[in-house]
N, C-alpha and C positions, 0 to 999 in steps of 0.2 A: 372631555371624552378620552378614554384610554385608547392607545394604539392597538390595532390588531395586526400582528405580523403574519405575513403569508409565507415568506421564504427566509429562513433563519440559517445563517452560516456560522459554524463554530470551527475555529482553527485549532488543530491539535499538533503537537510536536513530541509527545512523550514526556513532557515535563509535568511536575506537580501542579504548576499554575494552569496548564492546559487541561489537566484533569478536573480542576475546580470549574473552569469555564465550561467544560463538557457537562458537568453535573447541573450547572445553572441553565445550560441550553436545553436540557431535558425538561426542567421545570417550566421554562418559558414556552417551549413547544407544547407541553401539555395544557398550559393556560390559553394557548392560541389554537383552538380546535380547527383542524383542517389545514394547518400549516405544514410545510415541508422543512425538515431539518437536514441541512447539508453538512456532513462532517468532512472536513477538508484537511489533508496533509500534503505539504509541499516538500518535495525533495529538492533542496537548494542546489542548483547547478554548480555553485562555487565549491561545494564539497568535493566535486570531481576534478577540480583543477590540479590538486596535489596528487591525484591518483592517475596512474597510467590508464588512459581510456581503453587500452587493449585488455585491461583486467575486467572482463565481462562477468566473471564469477562474483567479484566484489559488488559490482553494480546490481547484478541480479539478487544478491543477498540483501542489499539495502532495500531494493524494491519489494522483495518478499517480506521482510520485517515490517515495512510500511503498510503493506496490504494486511498483514496479520493484525497490526495495531488498529487499523481502520475497521476490520471485520469484528474485532472484539468490542469496539465502541458501538458499532451498528447493532450487534446482538444485545448489548446492554440497554441501548435506547429502546429497542423493540420490546425487550422484557419489561421495561418501565412503563410501556403503554404508548410510546410514540408510534403513530401509524404510518407516517410518510417519512422515511429515512433514506438518505442517499449518501454513499461514500464517494469522495472524489480524491484521486491521487494524481498530482501534477508534478512536472519537473519545471523548475524556473526559480524566479525570485519571489519569496514570500512577500516582500515589501511592495511588489507590483500586483501579483496575482490575487492576494487576499483583499486589499482595499479597493482595487479598481477593475481588473479584468473579470474575475469570477462574479462579483456582484452585478456587473453589467450583463454578463452572459446568462445568469440565473435569476435576474430580477430580485436580488436580495434586498430586504428592507431592514435587516438587523444582522450585525456581525458581533459575535462574542469571541473574546480571546483572553488569554492569561496576561497578567501584567508583566511577567518575565518568562522567558523561554529557557531552553536547555543550555545555551552557550553564553556564559557571562563574559568571556573574552570578546566575542563578536559584539555583544551589547555595548561593551566599553569602547571598542574601536569604531563601530558603525552605527550605533544607536539601536534602540529596540524596535522590533517589528510592530509591537503594539503602538508605539508612538507614531509610526508611519501609517498604521491603519487609522488612528484617530485623525491625523492630518489630512489624509487623502480620500477617505471614504465619503461618499455622497449620501449614505444612509446612516441610521442610528448605529452607534457602537457602544457595546457594554464591555468594559475592561474589568476582569475579575481578579481579585487579590486572594492569596492564600492567607490563613490566619497568621502566619509567620511574617508577612510583609508589612 
């Protein structure tokens, strides 16, 4: 018997890989009638360590760009026919929020993410977020690759 996913989370970060994951999330959501698609973007707090925390304009600009990214994805999902779409913007560690905190809070039963994100240097030094999601998540995880990978 095939799984019926009720709460689907897709992690986006502006990368090509996340774009592919988002497209797949739309397909999965449409096949799972009545499901809710959570489009999640995490602003990694470590990005602010090198920035003067008094620079509120930079922080506000990052938040605004993140909201615009989420809004564009929500509009695209709705246009594709997904009925229940919610955008979530959080501050913190993607390695914790995506595989553990948010799935518990939202009762997520499927996480989709790209195989690689935006920052190759971080991936080299700290490991990929997708690897952490696969290791830590208590629900099904679908890691999406781009044709180039």
